[in-house]
MDTraj code that builds the backbone (N, CA, C; nanometers):
import mdtraj as md
import numpy as np

residues = "MET GLU SER GLU ARG ARG ALA ARG ILE ALA GLU LEU ALA ALA THR ALA ARG PRO VAL TRP ALA GLU HIS ARG ASP GLY GLY ALA LEU GLN GLU PHE LEU LYS GLU ILE GLY CYS ASP GLY VAL ASP ALA VAL MET VAL THR MET ARG VAL ALA GLY CYS ASP LEU GLY GLU ALA GLN ARG MET PHE LEU THR THR PRO CYS ARG ALA ALA GLU LEU ALA PHE HIS ASP GLU VAL MET LYS GLY LEU GLU ARG SER GLN GLY ASP VAL".split()
xyz = np.array([
    [5.4669, 1.4571, -0.7445],
    [5.3670, 1.4447, -0.8620],
    [5.4403, 1.3750, -0.9654],
    [5.3683, 1.2604, -1.0182],
    [5.4216, 1.1859, -1.1277],
    [5.4486, 1.2757, -1.2567],
    [5.5496, 1.2406, -1.3270],
    [5.5806, 1.3109, -1.4587],
    [5.4691, 1.3341, -1.5519],
    [5.3944, 1.2245, -1.5737],
    [5.2768, 1.2489, -1.6663],
    [5.1905, 1.3576, -1.6297],
    [5.1592, 1.3674, -1.5010],
    [5.0733, 1.4733, -1.4455],
    [5.1352, 1.6065, -1.4421],
    [5.2699, 1.6177, -1.4147],
    [5.3353, 1.7482, -1.4217],
    [5.3384, 1.7931, -1.5800],
    [5.3591, 1.6934, -1.6692],
    [5.3633, 1.7376, -1.8065],
    [5.2126, 1.7892, -1.8623],
    [5.1062, 1.7177, -1.7896],
    [4.9750, 1.7604, -1.8244],
    [4.9368, 1.9026, -1.7802],
    [4.9700, 1.9322, -1.6394],
    [4.9574, 2.0552, -1.5909],
    [5.0352, 2.1777, -1.6696],
    [5.1661, 2.1349, -1.7089],
    [5.2477, 2.2470, -1.7755],
    [5.1720, 2.2577, -1.9113],
    [5.1231, 2.1614, -1.9860],
    [5.0532, 2.1839, -2.1211],
    [4.9276, 2.2536, -2.1018],
    [4.8571, 2.2199, -1.9989],
    [4.7194, 2.3085, -1.9680],
    [4.7527, 2.4524, -1.9437],
    [4.8530, 2.4617, -1.8697],
    [4.8956, 2.6075, -1.8247],
    [4.9341, 2.6748, -1.9578],
    [5.0100, 2.6387, -2.0399],
    [5.0529, 2.6817, -2.1611],
    [4.9250, 2.7310, -2.2322],
    [4.8325, 2.6467, -2.2484],
    [4.7032, 2.6582, -2.3169],
    [4.6213, 2.7835, -2.2452],
    [4.6266, 2.7927, -2.1229],
    [4.5304, 2.8752, -2.0425],
    [4.6016, 3.0143, -2.0378],
    [4.7482, 3.0236, -2.0521],
    [4.8068, 3.1507, -2.0417],
    [4.7457, 3.2756, -2.1134],
    [4.7153, 3.2479, -2.2418],
    [4.6600, 3.3541, -2.3182],
    [4.5193, 3.4075, -2.2608],
    [4.4370, 3.3124, -2.2072],
    [4.3076, 3.3539, -2.1570],
    [4.3352, 3.4598, -2.0280],
    [4.4340, 3.4011, -1.9441],
    [4.4691, 3.4887, -1.8189],
    [4.5284, 3.6209, -1.8708],
    [4.6184, 3.6205, -1.9662],
    [4.6906, 3.7505, -2.0227],
    [4.5718, 3.8509, -2.0718],
    [4.4654, 3.7807, -2.1369],
    [4.3742, 3.8708, -2.2020],
    [4.2855, 3.9187, -2.0948],
    [4.2280, 3.8483, -1.9936],
    [4.1168, 3.8868, -1.9088],
    [4.1810, 3.9222, -1.7610],
    [4.2857, 3.8593, -1.7220],
    [4.3414, 3.8734, -1.5803],
    [4.2138, 3.8622, -1.4669],
    [4.1446, 3.7462, -1.5032],
    [4.0190, 3.7255, -1.4312],
    [4.0200, 3.5831, -1.3977],
    [3.9984, 3.5559, -1.2645],
    [3.9957, 3.4159, -1.2178],
    [3.8730, 3.3495, -1.2760],
    [3.7490, 3.4229, -1.2849],
    [3.6385, 3.3684, -1.3346],
    [3.6372, 3.3176, -1.4737],
    [3.7114, 3.4074, -1.5556],
    [3.7252, 3.3788, -1.6968],
    [3.8223, 3.2533, -1.7181],
    [3.9263, 3.2560, -1.6279],
    [4.0349, 3.1411, -1.6339],
    [3.9591, 3.0125, -1.5922],
    [3.8741, 3.0054, -1.4941],
    [3.8164, 2.8827, -1.4534],
    [3.7078, 2.8349, -1.5523],
    [3.6346, 2.9291, -1.6057],
    [3.5382, 2.9114, -1.7195],
    [3.6137, 2.8256, -1.8265],
    [3.7185, 2.8788, -1.8786],
    [3.8076, 2.8293, -1.9776],
    [3.8546, 2.6817, -1.9509],
    [3.9188, 2.6803, -1.8096],
    [3.9422, 2.5508, -1.7732],
    [3.8516, 2.4329, -1.7772],
    [3.7272, 2.4871, -1.7145],
    [3.6189, 2.3813, -1.7277],
    [3.5827, 2.3353, -1.8676],
    [3.5782, 2.4299, -1.9553],
    [3.5411, 2.3943, -2.1036],
    [3.6374, 2.3022, -2.1550],
    [3.7679, 2.3140, -2.1150],
    [3.8617, 2.2137, -2.1639],
    [3.8796, 2.0879, -2.0988],
    [3.7969, 2.0637, -1.9813],
    [3.8096, 1.9417, -1.9081],
    [3.8970, 1.9441, -1.7952],
    [3.9420, 2.0623, -1.7600],
    [4.0408, 2.0674, -1.6497],
    [3.9635, 2.0941, -1.5246],
    [3.9691, 2.0059, -1.4262],
    [3.8779, 2.0332, -1.3186],
    [3.9750, 1.9719, -1.1816],
    [3.9124, 2.0248, -1.0676],
    [3.9689, 1.9756, -0.9457],
    [4.0991, 2.0148, -0.9144],
    [4.1920, 1.9274, -0.8581],
    [4.3198, 1.9680, -0.8161],
    [4.3992, 2.0170, -0.9376],
    [4.3816, 1.9505, -1.0577],
    [4.4570, 2.0004, -1.1689],
    [4.4187, 2.1447, -1.2023],
    [4.3070, 2.1916, -1.1984],
    [4.2694, 2.3227, -1.2240],
    [4.3237, 2.4169, -1.1318],
    [4.3305, 2.3778, -1.0008],
    [4.4002, 2.4624, -0.9011],
    [4.5419, 2.4742, -0.9305],
    [4.6101, 2.3689, -0.9645],
    [4.7519, 2.3737, -0.9887],
    [4.7770, 2.4760, -1.1156],
    [4.6955, 2.4304, -1.2202],
    [4.7124, 2.5312, -1.3306],
    [4.6877, 2.6789, -1.3055],
    [4.5810, 2.7156, -1.2245],
    [4.5592, 2.8343, -1.1821],
    [4.6893, 2.8933, -1.0993],
    [4.7427, 2.8191, -1.0154],
    [4.8651, 2.8533, -0.9500],
    [4.9711, 2.9024, -1.0510],
    [4.9909, 2.8149, -1.1495],
    [5.1064, 2.8523, -1.2459],
    [5.0702, 2.9681, -1.3487],
    [4.9374, 2.9660, -1.3803],
    [4.8960, 3.0923, -1.4730],
    [4.8877, 3.2101, -1.4155],
    [4.8401, 3.2215, -1.2974],
    [4.8054, 3.3487, -1.2235],
    [4.9136, 3.3877, -1.1368],
    [5.0262, 3.2972, -1.1208],
    [5.1351, 3.3245, -1.0371],
    [5.0915, 3.3438, -0.8972],
    [5.0038, 3.2758, -0.8433],
    [4.9573, 3.2932, -0.6878],
    [4.9717, 3.1524, -0.6174],
    [4.9476, 3.1783, -0.5014],
    [4.9739, 3.0622, -0.3872],
    [4.8413, 2.9796, -0.3977],
    [4.8655, 2.8767, -0.3236],
    [4.7583, 2.7636, -0.3186],
    [4.6274, 2.8352, -0.2766],
    [4.6184, 2.9111, -0.1657],
    [4.5080, 2.9615, -0.1186],
    [4.4400, 3.0500, -0.2199],
    [4.5053, 3.1378, -0.2712],
    [4.4399, 3.2239, -0.3888],
    [4.3853, 3.1331, -0.5068],
    [4.4644, 3.0365, -0.5373],
    [4.4122, 2.9590, -0.6575],
    [4.2769, 2.8761, -0.6033],
    [4.2833, 2.8286, -0.4921],
    [4.1487, 2.7603, -0.4339],
    [4.0485, 2.8646, -0.4423],
    [4.0691, 2.9839, -0.3840],
    [3.9542, 3.0892, -0.3914],
    [3.9000, 3.1042, -0.5179],
    [3.9943, 3.1231, -0.6095],
    [3.9532, 3.1411, -0.7588],
    [3.8776, 3.0350, -0.8135],
    [3.9131, 2.9130, -0.7688],
    [3.8493, 2.7947, -0.8140],
    [3.7025, 2.7816, -0.7630],
    [3.7083, 2.7767, -0.6309],
    [3.5814, 2.7644, -0.5573],
    [3.4711, 2.8909, -0.5592],
    [3.5151, 2.9984, -0.5894],
    [3.4167, 3.1118, -0.5877],
    [3.3594, 3.1502, -0.7346],
    [3.4143, 3.0833, -0.8269],
    [3.3551, 3.0956, -0.9668],
    [3.2305, 3.0198, -0.9993],
    [3.1200, 3.0970, -1.0328],
    [2.9898, 3.0345, -1.0644],
    [2.9807, 2.9141, -1.1251],
    [3.0810, 2.8815, -1.2417],
    [3.0945, 2.7626, -1.2975],
    [3.1423, 2.6489, -1.2175],
    [3.1926, 2.6836, -1.1029],
    [3.2346, 2.5816, -1.0132],
    [3.1499, 2.5450, -0.9018],
    [3.0227, 2.5940, -0.8901],
    [2.9180, 2.6023, -0.7927],
    [2.9241, 2.4444, -0.7486],
    [2.9104, 2.3543, -0.8217],
    [2.8978, 2.2026, -0.7787],
    [3.0236, 2.1602, -0.6876],
    [3.1282, 2.2099, -0.7398],
    [3.2596, 2.1815, -0.6602],
    [3.2562, 2.2550, -0.5260],
    [3.2047, 2.3682, -0.5180],
    [3.2058, 2.4376, -0.3965],
    [3.1006, 2.3620, -0.3034],
    [2.9901, 2.3166, -0.3608],
    [2.8878, 2.2524, -0.2786],
    [2.9448, 2.1322, -0.2242],
    [3.0055, 2.0552, -0.3029],
    [3.0654, 1.9305, -0.2543],
    [3.1714, 1.9654, -0.1271],
    [3.2595, 2.0588, -0.1618],
    [3.3547, 2.0947, -0.0750],
    [3.2926, 2.1140, 0.0760],
    [3.1858, 2.2205, 0.0637],
    [3.1182, 2.2448, 0.1824],
    [3.0492, 2.1259, 0.2626],
    [3.0060, 2.0268, 0.1777],
    [2.9503, 1.9138, 0.2467],
    [3.0502, 1.8299, 0.3114],
    [3.1670, 1.8126, 0.2334],
    [3.2890, 1.7384, 0.2954],
    [3.3351, 1.8054, 0.4269],
    [3.3273, 1.9229, 0.4293],
    [3.3855, 2.0115, 0.5445],
    [3.2815, 1.9852, 0.6641],
    [3.1565, 2.0034, 0.6437],
    [3.0470, 1.9720, 0.7389],
    [3.0732, 1.8338, 0.7811],
    [3.0832, 1.7432, 0.7036],
    [3.1002, 1.6038, 0.7553],
    [3.2092, 1.5929, 0.8402],
    [3.3273, 1.6608, 0.8094],
    [3.4439, 1.6375, 0.8802],
    [3.4235, 1.7073, 1.0243],
    [3.3644, 1.8201, 1.0182],
    [3.3226, 1.8918, 1.1406],
    [3.2398, 1.8112, 1.2401],
    [3.1370, 1.7404, 1.1881],
    [3.0459, 1.6750, 1.2475],
    [3.1261, 1.5484, 1.3067],
    [3.2050, 1.4972, 1.2358],
    [3.2899, 1.3725, 1.2740],
    [3.3783, 1.4064, 1.4053],
    [3.4151, 1.5353, 1.4205],
    [3.5106, 1.5828, 1.5310],
    [3.4211, 1.6312, 1.6345],
    [3.2936, 1.6457, 1.6173],
    [3.1976, 1.6947, 1.7367],
    [3.2006, 1.8424, 1.7454],
    [3.2529, 1.9123, 1.6310],
    [3.2537, 2.0594, 1.6444],
    [3.1311, 2.1290, 1.6120],
    [3.0344, 2.0634, 1.5577],
    [2.9004, 2.1185, 1.5120],
    [2.8002, 2.0767, 1.6069],
])
top = md.Topology()
chain = top.add_chain()
for i, resn in enumerate(residues, 1):
    res = top.add_residue(resn, chain, resSeq=i)
    for name in ("N", "CA", "C"):
        top.add_atom(name, md.element.get_by_symbol(name[0]), res)
traj = md.Trajectory(xyz[None], top)
């Protein structure tokens, strides 16, 4: 990961830590991150740092929060397309 992105992730994590400390809730964390414009892979990486969890758990927090419904729908459509392209569906 390039140094600018690492610095951005670190800065966003520092900003989000108080939200996690207060609520200890993945939904509240994702809502906060969305409000400050932290989306996609960056939001997952910040979640890993702030919540001290692995990639799978961070993705679950990201994709199962109501404020990330559009991202979940996009993810589901991409996965369906990949499955169709492999002949699995």
